[in-house]
PyMOL Python script that loads the backbone (N, CA, C, O; Angstrom):
from pymol import cmd

cmd.read_pdbstr("""\
ATOM      1  N   UNK A   1      14.491 -55.564  17.125  1.00  0.00           N
ATOM      2  CA  UNK A   1      14.063 -57.018  17.895  1.00  0.00           C
ATOM      3  C   UNK A   1      13.873 -57.982  17.879  1.00  0.00           C
ATOM      4  O   UNK A   1      13.021 -58.079  18.762  1.00  0.00           O
ATOM      5  N   UNK A   2      14.000 -58.758  17.568  1.00  0.00           N
ATOM      6  CA  UNK A   2      13.684 -59.920  17.733  1.00  0.00           C
ATOM      7  C   UNK A   2      12.957 -60.672  18.505  1.00  0.00           C
ATOM      8  O   UNK A   2      13.574 -60.976  19.526  1.00  0.00           O
ATOM      9  N   UNK A   3      11.196 -61.388  18.409  1.00  0.00           N
ATOM     10  CA  UNK A   3      10.475 -62.066  19.671  1.00  0.00           C
ATOM     11  C   UNK A   3      10.732 -63.648  19.783  1.00  0.00           C
ATOM     12  O   UNK A   3      10.368 -64.649  19.165  1.00  0.00           O
ATOM     13  N   UNK A   4      11.529 -63.364  20.867  1.00  0.00           N
ATOM     14  CA  UNK A   4      10.970 -64.758  21.833  1.00  0.00           C
ATOM     15  C   UNK A   4      10.360 -65.509  22.752  1.00  0.00           C
ATOM     16  O   UNK A   4      10.201 -65.216  23.937  1.00  0.00           O
ATOM     17  N   UNK A   5       9.797 -67.113  21.841  1.00  0.00           N
ATOM     18  CA  UNK A   5       9.178 -67.918  22.519  1.00  0.00           C
ATOM     19  C   UNK A   5       9.885 -69.360  23.353  1.00  0.00           C
ATOM     20  O   UNK A   5      11.005 -69.779  23.060  1.00  0.00           O
ATOM     21  N   UNK A   6       9.279 -69.798  24.086  1.00  0.00           N
ATOM     22  CA  UNK A   6       9.766 -70.844  24.698  1.00  0.00           C
ATOM     23  C   UNK A   6       8.934 -71.763  23.986  1.00  0.00           C
ATOM     24  O   UNK A   6       7.733 -71.935  24.196  1.00  0.00           O
ATOM     25  N   UNK A   7       9.967 -72.616  22.732  1.00  0.00           N
ATOM     26  CA  UNK A   7       9.050 -73.701  21.932  1.00  0.00           C
ATOM     27  C   UNK A   7       9.366 -74.578  22.843  1.00  0.00           C
ATOM     28  O   UNK A   7      10.345 -74.856  23.537  1.00  0.00           O
ATOM     29  N   UNK A   8       7.604 -75.191  22.565  1.00  0.00           N
ATOM     30  CA  UNK A   8       6.681 -76.711  23.138  1.00  0.00           C
ATOM     31  C   UNK A   8       7.742 -77.465  22.478  1.00  0.00           C
ATOM     32  O   UNK A   8       8.120 -78.242  23.354  1.00  0.00           O
ATOM     33  N   UNK A   9       8.628 -77.736  21.138  1.00  0.00           N
ATOM     34  CA  UNK A   9       8.413 -78.654  20.988  1.00  0.00           C
ATOM     35  C   UNK A   9       9.863 -78.922  21.102  1.00  0.00           C
ATOM     36  O   UNK A   9      10.182 -80.086  21.342  1.00  0.00           O
ATOM     37  N   UNK A  10      11.022 -77.814  20.935  1.00  0.00           N
ATOM     38  CA  UNK A  10      12.277 -77.672  21.253  1.00  0.00           C
ATOM     39  C   UNK A  10      12.876 -77.322  22.702  1.00  0.00           C
ATOM     40  O   UNK A  10      13.943 -76.951  23.190  1.00  0.00           O
ATOM     41  N   UNK A  11      11.863 -77.582  23.016  1.00  0.00           N
ATOM     42  CA  UNK A  11      12.411 -77.040  25.355  1.00  0.00           C
ATOM     43  C   UNK A  11      13.345 -76.320  25.666  1.00  0.00           C
ATOM     44  O   UNK A  11      14.278 -76.506  26.448  1.00  0.00           O
ATOM     45  N   UNK A  12      12.862 -74.803  24.519  1.00  0.00           N
ATOM     46  CA  UNK A  12      13.814 -74.318  25.095  1.00  0.00           C
ATOM     47  C   UNK A  12      13.119 -72.658  24.086  1.00  0.00           C
ATOM     48  O   UNK A  12      12.666 -72.594  22.943  1.00  0.00           O
ATOM     49  N   UNK A  13      13.322 -71.535  25.151  1.00  0.00           N
ATOM     50  CA  UNK A  13      13.291 -70.290  24.416  1.00  0.00           C
ATOM     51  C   UNK A  13      14.593 -70.206  23.139  1.00  0.00           C
ATOM     52  O   UNK A  13      15.778 -70.538  23.134  1.00  0.00           O
ATOM     53  N   UNK A  14      13.872 -69.721  22.344  1.00  0.00           N
ATOM     54  CA  UNK A  14      14.279 -69.470  20.989  1.00  0.00           C
ATOM     55  C   UNK A  14      13.703 -68.130  19.993  1.00  0.00           C
ATOM     56  O   UNK A  14      12.973 -67.295  20.529  1.00  0.00           O
ATOM     57  N   UNK A  15      14.015 -68.011  18.771  1.00  0.00           N
ATOM     58  CA  UNK A  15      13.215 -66.980  18.062  1.00  0.00           C
ATOM     59  C   UNK A  15      11.907 -67.393  18.063  1.00  0.00           C
ATOM     60  O   UNK A  15      11.533 -68.548  17.857  1.00  0.00           O
ATOM     61  N   UNK A  16      11.148 -66.352  18.317  1.00  0.00           N
ATOM     62  CA  UNK A  16       9.580 -67.292  18.030  1.00  0.00           C
ATOM     63  C   UNK A  16       9.039 -66.319  16.001  1.00  0.00           C
ATOM     64  O   UNK A  16       9.774 -65.442  15.548  1.00  0.00           O
ATOM     65  N   UNK A  17       8.340 -66.572  15.583  1.00  0.00           N
ATOM     66  CA  UNK A  17       7.842 -66.610  13.997  1.00  0.00           C
ATOM     67  C   UNK A  17       7.241 -65.502  13.925  1.00  0.00           C
ATOM     68  O   UNK A  17       6.274 -65.398  14.680  1.00  0.00           O
ATOM     69  N   UNK A  18       7.486 -64.603  13.253  1.00  0.00           N
ATOM     70  CA  UNK A  18       7.139 -63.122  12.535  1.00  0.00           C
ATOM     71  C   UNK A  18       5.877 -62.568  12.695  1.00  0.00           C
ATOM     72  O   UNK A  18       5.496 -61.438  13.001  1.00  0.00           O
ATOM     73  N   UNK A  19       4.886 -64.386  12.218  1.00  0.00           N
ATOM     74  CA  UNK A  19       3.748 -64.215  11.422  1.00  0.00           C
ATOM     75  C   UNK A  19       3.610 -65.119  12.122  1.00  0.00           C
ATOM     76  O   UNK A  19       4.675 -65.709  12.307  1.00  0.00           O
ATOM     77  N   UNK A  20       2.422 -65.714  12.842  1.00  0.00           N
ATOM     78  CA  UNK A  20       1.237 -66.860  12.431  1.00  0.00           C
ATOM     79  C   UNK A  20       1.177 -67.966  11.069  1.00  0.00           C
ATOM     80  O   UNK A  20       0.931 -67.497   9.958  1.00  0.00           O
ATOM     81  N   UNK A  21       1.300 -68.725  11.156  1.00  0.00           N
ATOM     82  CA  UNK A  21       1.750 -68.919  10.083  1.00  0.00           C
ATOM     83  C   UNK A  21       0.903 -69.739   9.414  1.00  0.00           C
ATOM     84  O   UNK A  21       1.232 -70.301   8.369  1.00  0.00           O
ATOM     85  N   UNK A  22      -0.228 -69.864   9.960  1.00  0.00           N
ATOM     86  CA  UNK A  22      -1.389 -70.114   9.325  1.00  0.00           C
ATOM     87  C   UNK A  22      -2.960 -69.500  10.125  1.00  0.00           C
ATOM     88  O   UNK A  22      -3.001 -68.834  11.159  1.00  0.00           O
ATOM     89  N   UNK A  23      -4.095 -69.936   9.330  1.00  0.00           N
ATOM     90  CA  UNK A  23      -4.730 -68.576   9.637  1.00  0.00           C
ATOM     91  C   UNK A  23      -5.963 -69.574  11.182  1.00  0.00           C
ATOM     92  O   UNK A  23      -6.192 -70.761  11.418  1.00  0.00           O
ATOM     93  N   UNK A  24      -6.397 -68.296  11.808  1.00  0.00           N
ATOM     94  CA  UNK A  24      -7.064 -69.931  12.765  1.00  0.00           C
ATOM     95  C   UNK A  24      -6.146 -69.453  14.550  1.00  0.00           C
ATOM     96  O   UNK A  24      -5.161 -68.775  14.843  1.00  0.00           O
ATOM     97  N   UNK A  25      -6.991 -70.129  15.201  1.00  0.00           N
ATOM     98  CA  UNK A  25      -6.272 -70.714  16.458  1.00  0.00           C
ATOM     99  C   UNK A  25      -4.894 -71.647  16.231  1.00  0.00           C
ATOM    100  O   UNK A  25      -3.762 -71.278  16.542  1.00  0.00           O
ATOM    101  N   UNK A  26      -5.188 -72.754  15.708  1.00  0.00           N
ATOM    102  CA  UNK A  26      -3.792 -73.502  15.607  1.00  0.00           C
ATOM    103  C   UNK A  26      -2.509 -72.544  14.640  1.00  0.00           C
ATOM    104  O   UNK A  26      -1.301 -72.761  14.741  1.00  0.00           O
ATOM    105  N   UNK A  27      -2.891 -71.897  14.084  1.00  0.00           N
ATOM    106  CA  UNK A  27      -1.650 -70.410  13.890  1.00  0.00           C
ATOM    107  C   UNK A  27      -1.083 -70.021  14.948  1.00  0.00           C
ATOM    108  O   UNK A  27       0.121 -70.088  15.198  1.00  0.00           O
ATOM    109  N   UNK A  28      -2.225 -69.451  15.846  1.00  0.00           N
ATOM    110  CA  UNK A  28      -1.862 -68.753  16.761  1.00  0.00           C
ATOM    111  C   UNK A  28      -1.292 -69.364  18.266  1.00  0.00           C
ATOM    112  O   UNK A  28      -1.012 -68.891  19.367  1.00  0.00           O
ATOM    113  N   UNK A  29      -1.299 -70.445  17.743  1.00  0.00           N
ATOM    114  CA  UNK A  29      -0.892 -71.355  19.298  1.00  0.00           C
ATOM    115  C   UNK A  29       0.411 -71.557  18.819  1.00  0.00           C
ATOM    116  O   UNK A  29       1.278 -71.366  19.672  1.00  0.00           O
ATOM    117  N   UNK A  30       0.921 -71.982  17.381  1.00  0.00           N
ATOM    118  CA  UNK A  30       2.438 -72.399  16.793  1.00  0.00           C
ATOM    119  C   UNK A  30       2.960 -71.290  16.788  1.00  0.00           C
ATOM    120  O   UNK A  30       4.147 -71.375  16.473  1.00  0.00           O
ATOM    121  N   UNK A  31       2.366 -69.469  17.151  1.00  0.00           N
ATOM    122  CA  UNK A  31       3.318 -68.927  16.796  1.00  0.00           C
ATOM    123  C   UNK A  31       3.361 -67.877  18.609  1.00  0.00           C
ATOM    124  O   UNK A  31       3.909 -66.789  18.783  1.00  0.00           O
ATOM    125  N   UNK A  32       2.873 -68.407  19.276  1.00  0.00           N
ATOM    126  CA  UNK A  32       3.359 -68.286  20.833  1.00  0.00           C
ATOM    127  C   UNK A  32       4.143 -69.359  21.079  1.00  0.00           C
ATOM    128  O   UNK A  32       5.256 -69.185  21.574  1.00  0.00           O
ATOM    129  N   UNK A  33       3.678 -70.621  20.772  1.00  0.00           N
ATOM    130  CA  UNK A  33       5.018 -71.602  21.153  1.00  0.00           C
ATOM    131  C   UNK A  33       5.616 -73.027  20.846  1.00  0.00           C
ATOM    132  O   UNK A  33       5.823 -74.117  21.381  1.00  0.00           O
ATOM    133  N   UNK A  34       5.831 -72.047  19.127  1.00  0.00           N
ATOM    134  CA  UNK A  34       6.696 -72.706  18.620  1.00  0.00           C
ATOM    135  C   UNK A  34       7.803 -72.008  17.889  1.00  0.00           C
ATOM    136  O   UNK A  34       7.422 -70.922  17.451  1.00  0.00           O
ATOM    137  N   UNK A  35       9.255 -72.336  17.577  1.00  0.00           N
ATOM    138  CA  UNK A  35      10.160 -71.610  17.528  1.00  0.00           C
ATOM    139  C   UNK A  35       9.884 -71.196  16.240  1.00  0.00           C
ATOM    140  O   UNK A  35       8.798 -71.565  15.792  1.00  0.00           O
ATOM    141  N   UNK A  36      10.491 -70.618  15.636  1.00  0.00           N
ATOM    142  CA  UNK A  36      10.798 -70.908  14.568  1.00  0.00           C
ATOM    143  C   UNK A  36      12.128 -71.925  13.341  1.00  0.00           C
ATOM    144  O   UNK A  36      11.758 -71.876  12.168  1.00  0.00           O
ATOM    145  N   UNK A  37      12.944 -72.412  13.474  1.00  0.00           N
ATOM    146  CA  UNK A  37      13.245 -73.399  14.708  1.00  0.00           C
ATOM    147  C   UNK A  37      12.479 -74.516  13.993  1.00  0.00           C
ATOM    148  O   UNK A  37      12.631 -74.994  12.869  1.00  0.00           O
ATOM    149  N   UNK A  38      11.708 -74.761  14.866  1.00  0.00           N
ATOM    150  CA  UNK A  38      10.246 -75.716  14.992  1.00  0.00           C
ATOM    151  C   UNK A  38       9.816 -75.949  14.155  1.00  0.00           C
ATOM    152  O   UNK A  38       9.679 -77.103  13.749  1.00  0.00           O
ATOM    153  N   UNK A  39       9.134 -74.115  13.121  1.00  0.00           N
ATOM    154  CA  UNK A  39       8.420 -74.733  12.216  1.00  0.00           C
ATOM    155  C   UNK A  39       9.253 -75.453  11.231  1.00  0.00           C
ATOM    156  O   UNK A  39       8.895 -76.463  10.625  1.00  0.00           O
ATOM    157  N   UNK A  40      10.166 -74.975  11.142  1.00  0.00           N
ATOM    158  CA  UNK A  40      11.416 -74.585   9.527  1.00  0.00           C
ATOM    159  C   UNK A  40      11.363 -76.435   9.631  1.00  0.00           C
ATOM    160  O   UNK A  40      11.490 -77.053   8.574  1.00  0.00           O
ATOM    161  N   UNK A  41      11.183 -77.174  10.881  1.00  0.00           N
ATOM    162  CA  UNK A  41      12.034 -78.122  10.629  1.00  0.00           C
ATOM    163  C   UNK A  41      10.332 -79.312  10.399  1.00  0.00           C
ATOM    164  O   UNK A  41      10.216 -80.455   9.959  1.00  0.00           O
ATOM    165  N   UNK A  42       9.382 -78.393  10.903  1.00  0.00           N
ATOM    166  CA  UNK A  42       7.962 -78.812  10.581  1.00  0.00           C
ATOM    167  C   UNK A  42       7.944 -78.755   8.652  1.00  0.00           C
ATOM    168  O   UNK A  42       7.703 -79.683   7.879  1.00  0.00           O
ATOM    169  N   UNK A  43       8.267 -77.418   8.363  1.00  0.00           N
ATOM    170  CA  UNK A  43       8.243 -77.619   6.918  1.00  0.00           C
ATOM    171  C   UNK A  43       9.097 -78.498   5.697  1.00  0.00           C
ATOM    172  O   UNK A  43       8.960 -78.672   4.487  1.00  0.00           O
ATOM    173  N   UNK A  44      10.205 -79.007   6.929  1.00  0.00           N
ATOM    174  CA  UNK A  44       9.925 -79.682   5.554  1.00  0.00           C
ATOM    175  C   UNK A  44       9.798 -81.635   6.196  1.00  0.00           C
ATOM    176  O   UNK A  44       9.965 -82.491   5.327  1.00  0.00           O
ATOM    177  N   UNK A  45       9.579 -82.001   7.333  1.00  0.00           N
ATOM    178  CA  UNK A  45       8.973 -83.146   7.569  1.00  0.00           C
ATOM    179  C   UNK A  45       7.507 -83.056   6.467  1.00  0.00           C
ATOM    180  O   UNK A  45       7.303 -83.804   5.511  1.00  0.00           O
ATOM    181  N   UNK A  46       6.551 -81.841   6.972  1.00  0.00           N
ATOM    182  CA  UNK A  46       5.745 -81.658   5.904  1.00  0.00           C
ATOM    183  C   UNK A  46       6.112 -82.201   4.874  1.00  0.00           C
ATOM    184  O   UNK A  46       5.894 -83.404   5.019  1.00  0.00           O
ATOM    185  N   UNK A  47       6.864 -81.864   3.205  1.00  0.00           N
ATOM    186  CA  UNK A  47       7.081 -80.970   1.969  1.00  0.00           C
ATOM    187  C   UNK A  47       7.600 -83.251   2.897  1.00  0.00           C
ATOM    188  O   UNK A  47       6.562 -83.913   2.919  1.00  0.00           O
ATOM    189  N   UNK A  48       8.298 -83.704   3.205  1.00  0.00           N
ATOM    190  CA  UNK A  48       8.620 -85.122   2.491  1.00  0.00           C
ATOM    191  C   UNK A  48       7.050 -85.946   2.544  1.00  0.00           C
ATOM    192  O   UNK A  48       6.429 -86.335   1.555  1.00  0.00           O
ATOM    193  N   UNK A  49       6.655 -86.070   3.884  1.00  0.00           N
ATOM    194  CA  UNK A  49       5.354 -86.347   4.093  1.00  0.00           C
ATOM    195  C   UNK A  49       4.666 -86.255   2.873  1.00  0.00           C
ATOM    196  O   UNK A  49       5.008 -87.154   2.105  1.00  0.00           O
ATOM    197  N   UNK A  50       3.496 -85.202   2.245  1.00  0.00           N
ATOM    198  CA  UNK A  50       3.342 -85.033   1.240  1.00  0.00           C
ATOM    199  C   UNK A  50       4.241 -85.949   0.516  1.00  0.00           C
ATOM    200  O   UNK A  50       3.884 -87.127   0.526  1.00  0.00           O
ATOM    201  N   UNK A  51       5.543 -85.610  -0.232  1.00  0.00           N
ATOM    202  CA  UNK A  51       5.845 -86.420  -1.457  1.00  0.00           C
ATOM    203  C   UNK A  51       6.217 -87.795  -1.225  1.00  0.00           C
ATOM    204  O   UNK A  51       6.623 -88.634  -2.029  1.00  0.00           O
ATOM    205  N   UNK A  52       6.025 -87.872  -0.081  1.00  0.00           N
ATOM    206  CA  UNK A  52       6.426 -89.788   0.052  1.00  0.00           C
ATOM    207  C   UNK A  52       4.810 -90.928   0.060  1.00  0.00           C
ATOM    208  O   UNK A  52       4.513 -92.036  -0.388  1.00  0.00           O
ATOM    209  N   UNK A  53       4.167 -89.903   0.802  1.00  0.00           N
ATOM    210  CA  UNK A  53       2.661 -90.280   0.448  1.00  0.00           C
ATOM    211  C   UNK A  53       2.114 -89.793  -0.434  1.00  0.00           C
ATOM    212  O   UNK A  53       1.004 -89.431  -0.046  1.00  0.00           O
ATOM    213  N   UNK A  54       2.301 -89.529  -1.634  1.00  0.00           N
ATOM    214  CA  UNK A  54       1.897 -88.993  -2.266  1.00  0.00           C
ATOM    215  C   UNK A  54       0.099 -88.237  -2.236  1.00  0.00           C
ATOM    216  O   UNK A  54      -0.932 -88.609  -2.797  1.00  0.00           O
ATOM    217  N   UNK A  55       0.403 -87.004  -1.265  1.00  0.00           N
ATOM    218  CA  UNK A  55      -0.947 -86.311  -0.694  1.00  0.00           C
ATOM    219  C   UNK A  55      -1.533 -84.929  -1.703  1.00  0.00           C
ATOM    220  O   UNK A  55      -0.918 -83.955  -2.136  1.00  0.00           O
ATOM    221  N   UNK A  56      -2.912 -85.321  -1.833  1.00  0.00           N
ATOM    222  CA  UNK A  56      -2.941 -84.004  -1.939  1.00  0.00           C
ATOM    223  C   UNK A  56      -3.663 -83.481  -1.508  1.00  0.00           C
ATOM    224  O   UNK A  56      -4.769 -83.906  -1.173  1.00  0.00           O
ATOM    225  N   UNK A  57      -3.011 -81.810  -1.328  1.00  0.00           N
ATOM    226  CA  UNK A  57      -3.719 -80.386  -0.788  1.00  0.00           C
ATOM    227  C   UNK A  57      -5.610 -79.873  -0.804  1.00  0.00           C
ATOM    228  O   UNK A  57      -6.168 -79.038  -0.092  1.00  0.00           O
ATOM    229  N   UNK A  58      -6.231 -80.810  -1.969  1.00  0.00           N
ATOM    230  CA  UNK A  58      -6.628 -80.268  -2.297  1.00  0.00           C
ATOM    231  C   UNK A  58      -7.594 -81.763  -1.665  1.00  0.00           C
ATOM    232  O   UNK A  58      -8.614 -81.168  -1.319  1.00  0.00           O
ATOM    233  N   UNK A  59      -7.717 -82.434  -1.514  1.00  0.00           N
ATOM    234  CA  UNK A  59      -8.547 -83.411  -1.011  1.00  0.00           C
ATOM    235  C   UNK A  59      -7.807 -83.416   0.652  1.00  0.00           C
ATOM    236  O   UNK A  59      -6.626 -83.581   0.960  1.00  0.00           O
ATOM    237  N   UNK A  60      -9.422 -83.085   1.822  1.00  0.00           N
ATOM    238  CA  UNK A  60     -10.327 -82.501   2.787  1.00  0.00           C
ATOM    239  C   UNK A  60      -9.121 -84.033   3.786  1.00  0.00           C
ATOM    240  O   UNK A  60      -8.290 -83.868   4.678  1.00  0.00           O
ATOM    241  N   UNK A  61      -9.534 -85.231   3.157  1.00  0.00           N
ATOM    242  CA  UNK A  61      -8.765 -85.972   3.946  1.00  0.00           C
ATOM    243  C   UNK A  61      -6.860 -86.000   4.653  1.00  0.00           C
ATOM    244  O   UNK A  61      -6.215 -86.192   5.683  1.00  0.00           O
ATOM    245  N   UNK A  62      -6.715 -85.647   3.163  1.00  0.00           N
ATOM    246  CA  UNK A  62      -5.358 -85.472   2.708  1.00  0.00           C
ATOM    247  C   UNK A  62      -4.623 -84.152   3.735  1.00  0.00           C
ATOM    248  O   UNK A  62      -3.522 -83.945   4.246  1.00  0.00           O
ATOM    249  N   UNK A  63      -5.649 -83.614   3.684  1.00  0.00           N
ATOM    250  CA  UNK A  63      -5.142 -81.873   4.985  1.00  0.00           C
ATOM    251  C   UNK A  63      -5.054 -82.212   6.378  1.00  0.00           C
ATOM    252  O   UNK A  63      -4.314 -81.599   7.147  1.00  0.00           O
ATOM    253  N   UNK A  64      -6.155 -83.651   6.897  1.00  0.00           N
ATOM    254  CA  UNK A  64      -6.880 -83.491   8.052  1.00  0.00           C
ATOM    255  C   UNK A  64      -5.721 -84.373   8.747  1.00  0.00           C
ATOM    256  O   UNK A  64      -5.114 -84.346   9.817  1.00  0.00           O
ATOM    257  N   UNK A  65      -5.730 -85.242   7.475  1.00  0.00           N
ATOM    258  CA  UNK A  65      -4.025 -86.098   8.172  1.00  0.00           C
ATOM    259  C   UNK A  65      -2.721 -85.255   8.351  1.00  0.00           C
ATOM    260  O   UNK A  65      -2.032 -85.179   9.368  1.00  0.00           O
ATOM    261  N   UNK A  66      -2.447 -84.381   6.646  1.00  0.00           N
ATOM    262  CA  UNK A  66      -1.417 -83.305   7.285  1.00  0.00           C
ATOM    263  C   UNK A  66      -1.529 -82.877   9.218  1.00  0.00           C
ATOM    264  O   UNK A  66      -0.873 -83.268  10.183  1.00  0.00           O
ATOM    265  N   UNK A  67      -2.597 -81.994   9.084  1.00  0.00           N
ATOM    266  CA  UNK A  67      -2.847 -81.588  10.060  1.00  0.00           C
ATOM    267  C   UNK A  67      -2.163 -81.958  11.522  1.00  0.00           C
ATOM    268  O   UNK A  67      -1.558 -81.287  12.358  1.00  0.00           O
ATOM    269  N   UNK A  68      -2.708 -83.926  11.389  1.00  0.00           N
ATOM    270  CA  UNK A  68      -2.991 -84.888  13.372  1.00  0.00           C
ATOM    271  C   UNK A  68      -0.930 -84.640  12.982  1.00  0.00           C
ATOM    272  O   UNK A  68      -0.098 -84.395  13.855  1.00  0.00           O
ATOM    273  N   UNK A  69      -0.702 -84.769  11.837  1.00  0.00           N
ATOM    274  CA  UNK A  69       0.163 -85.304  12.139  1.00  0.00           C
ATOM    275  C   UNK A  69       2.194 -84.262  12.352  1.00  0.00           C
ATOM    276  O   UNK A  69       3.336 -84.678  12.545  1.00  0.00           O
ATOM    277  N   UNK A  70       1.419 -82.529  12.115  1.00  0.00           N
ATOM    278  CA  UNK A  70       1.579 -81.407  12.147  1.00  0.00           C
ATOM    279  C   UNK A  70       1.508 -81.122  13.761  1.00  0.00           C
ATOM    280  O   UNK A  70       2.528 -80.700  14.305  1.00  0.00           O
ATOM    281  N   UNK A  71      -0.068 -81.418  14.790  1.00  0.00           N
ATOM    282  CA  UNK A  71      -0.017 -81.904  15.815  1.00  0.00           C
ATOM    283  C   UNK A  71       1.302 -82.214  16.545  1.00  0.00           C
ATOM    284  O   UNK A  71       2.103 -81.511  17.162  1.00  0.00           O
ATOM    285  N   UNK A  72       1.247 -83.312  16.297  1.00  0.00           N
ATOM    286  CA  UNK A  72       1.759 -84.947  17.027  1.00  0.00           C
ATOM    287  C   UNK A  72       3.402 -84.642  17.133  1.00  0.00           C
ATOM    288  O   UNK A  72       4.212 -85.084  17.948  1.00  0.00           O
ATOM    289  N   UNK A  73       3.615 -83.629  15.893  1.00  0.00           N
ATOM    290  CA  UNK A  73       5.242 -83.503  15.583  1.00  0.00           C
ATOM    291  C   UNK A  73       6.012 -82.387  16.752  1.00  0.00           C
ATOM    292  O   UNK A  73       7.115 -82.463  17.292  1.00  0.00           O
ATOM    293  N   UNK A  74       4.557 -81.005  16.908  1.00  0.00           N
ATOM    294  CA  UNK A  74       4.960 -80.213  17.669  1.00  0.00           C
ATOM    295  C   UNK A  74       4.834 -80.493  19.692  1.00  0.00           C
ATOM    296  O   UNK A  74       5.351 -79.942  20.664  1.00  0.00           O
ATOM    297  N   UNK A  75       3.414 -82.163  19.400  1.00  0.00           N
ATOM    298  CA  UNK A  75       3.843 -82.237  20.680  1.00  0.00           C
ATOM    299  C   UNK A  75       5.329 -82.981  20.816  1.00  0.00           C
ATOM    300  O   UNK A  75       6.054 -82.868  21.805  1.00  0.00           O
ATOM    301  N   UNK A  76       5.588 -83.642  19.813  1.00  0.00           N
ATOM    302  CA  UNK A  76       6.568 -84.695  20.593  1.00  0.00           C
ATOM    303  C   UNK A  76       6.346 -85.835  21.037  1.00  0.00           C
ATOM    304  O   UNK A  76       6.791 -86.420  22.024  1.00  0.00           O
ATOM    305  N   UNK A  77       5.072 -86.355  19.646  1.00  0.00           N
ATOM    306  CA  UNK A  77       4.760 -87.968  19.821  1.00  0.00           C
ATOM    307  C   UNK A  77       5.131 -88.855  18.197  1.00  0.00           C
ATOM    308  O   UNK A  77       5.572 -88.566  17.084  1.00  0.00           O
ATOM    309  N   UNK A  78       4.759 -89.749  18.745  1.00  0.00           N
ATOM    310  CA  UNK A  78       5.103 -90.410  17.743  1.00  0.00           C
ATOM    311  C   UNK A  78       4.857 -90.301  16.324  1.00  0.00           C
ATOM    312  O   UNK A  78       4.160 -91.224  15.902  1.00  0.00           O
ATOM    313  N   UNK A  79       5.364 -89.107  15.106  1.00  0.00           N
ATOM    314  CA  UNK A  79       4.339 -88.883  13.484  1.00  0.00           C
ATOM    315  C   UNK A  79       5.068 -89.370  12.690  1.00  0.00           C
ATOM    316  O   UNK A  79       6.297 -89.298  12.718  1.00  0.00           O
ATOM    317  N   UNK A  80       4.104 -90.178  11.520  1.00  0.00           N
ATOM    318  CA  UNK A  80       5.061 -90.404   9.922  1.00  0.00           C
ATOM    319  C   UNK A  80       5.752 -90.127   9.896  1.00  0.00           C
ATOM    320  O   UNK A  80       6.007 -89.198  10.663  1.00  0.00           O
ATOM    321  N   UNK A  81       6.720 -90.590   9.059  1.00  0.00           N
ATOM    322  CA  UNK A  81       7.781 -90.327   8.942  1.00  0.00           C
ATOM    323  C   UNK A  81       7.902 -90.859   7.239  1.00  0.00           C
ATOM    324  O   UNK A  81       7.249 -91.873   6.993  1.00  0.00           O
ATOM    325  N   UNK A  82       8.446 -90.433   6.428  1.00  0.00           N
ATOM    326  CA  UNK A  82       9.053 -90.812   5.219  1.00  0.00           C
ATOM    327  C   UNK A  82       9.472 -91.859   5.541  1.00  0.00           C
ATOM    328  O   UNK A  82      10.380 -92.079   6.343  1.00  0.00           O
ATOM    329  N   UNK A  83       8.586 -92.920   4.693  1.00  0.00           N
ATOM    330  CA  UNK A  83       9.682 -94.435   4.210  1.00  0.00           C
ATOM    331  C   UNK A  83      10.996 -94.747   4.429  1.00  0.00           C
ATOM    332  O   UNK A  83      11.387 -94.325   3.341  1.00  0.00           O
ATOM    333  N   UNK A  84      11.882 -95.098   4.895  1.00  0.00           N
ATOM    334  CA  UNK A  84      13.730 -95.003   4.773  1.00  0.00           C
ATOM    335  C   UNK A  84      13.901 -94.185   5.363  1.00  0.00           C
ATOM    336  O   UNK A  84      15.102 -94.048   5.598  1.00  0.00           O
ATOM    337  N   UNK A  85      13.040 -93.170   5.969  1.00  0.00           N
ATOM    338  CA  UNK A  85      13.938 -91.313   6.821  1.00  0.00           C
ATOM    339  C   UNK A  85      14.704 -91.910   7.601  1.00  0.00           C
ATOM    340  O   UNK A  85      14.631 -93.037   7.111  1.00  0.00           O
ATOM    341  N   UNK A  86      15.490 -92.018   8.579  1.00  0.00           N
ATOM    342  CA  UNK A  86      16.193 -91.855   9.793  1.00  0.00           C
ATOM    343  C   UNK A  86      16.349 -91.060  10.323  1.00  0.00           C
ATOM    344  O   UNK A  86      17.540 -90.895  10.059  1.00  0.00           O
ATOM    345  N   UNK A  87      15.978 -89.903  11.288  1.00  0.00           N
ATOM    346  CA  UNK A  87      16.252 -88.571  11.737  1.00  0.00           C
ATOM    347  C   UNK A  87      18.406 -88.734  12.169  1.00  0.00           C
ATOM    348  O   UNK A  87      19.048 -89.622  12.730  1.00  0.00           O
ATOM    349  N   UNK A  88      18.656 -87.922  11.790  1.00  0.00           N
ATOM    350  CA  UNK A  88      19.611 -87.290  12.350  1.00  0.00           C
ATOM    351  C   UNK A  88      20.240 -87.134  13.837  1.00  0.00           C
ATOM    352  O   UNK A  88      19.432 -86.564  14.570  1.00  0.00           O
ATOM    353  N   UNK A  89      21.259 -87.424  14.388  1.00  0.00           N
ATOM    354  CA  UNK A  89      21.606 -87.775  15.336  1.00  0.00           C
ATOM    355  C   UNK A  89      21.869 -86.416  16.071  1.00  0.00           C
ATOM    356  O   UNK A  89      22.553 -85.549  15.527  1.00  0.00           O
ATOM    357  N   UNK A  90      21.162 -86.188  17.669  1.00  0.00           N
ATOM    358  CA  UNK A  90      21.084 -84.885  17.984  1.00  0.00           C
ATOM    359  C   UNK A  90      22.873 -85.229  18.875  1.00  0.00           C
ATOM    360  O   UNK A  90      23.463 -84.314  19.451  1.00  0.00           O
TER     361      UNK A  90
END
""", "prot")
cmd.dss("prot")
cmd.show_as("cartoon", "prot")
cmd.util.cbc("prot")
cmd.orient("prot")
């Protein structure tokens, strides 16, 4: 049986992740409060940001930027988006 979480991003009870997606406190926070669906949405957004802004994951500043944008994304705050990207209407 899959576990469910009250997803902070999507504001509804949804299937949770099977394991924390990243190590440490942030990973546990995501595991406990973010659904699998919201995590997949973030992964798509993250990929667009990495590609559009040509981020280098070996660069600490780029990793910090991405972490900050992830926090904004999951808190439903304004976050950086790929130039020209128009999110789908719900």
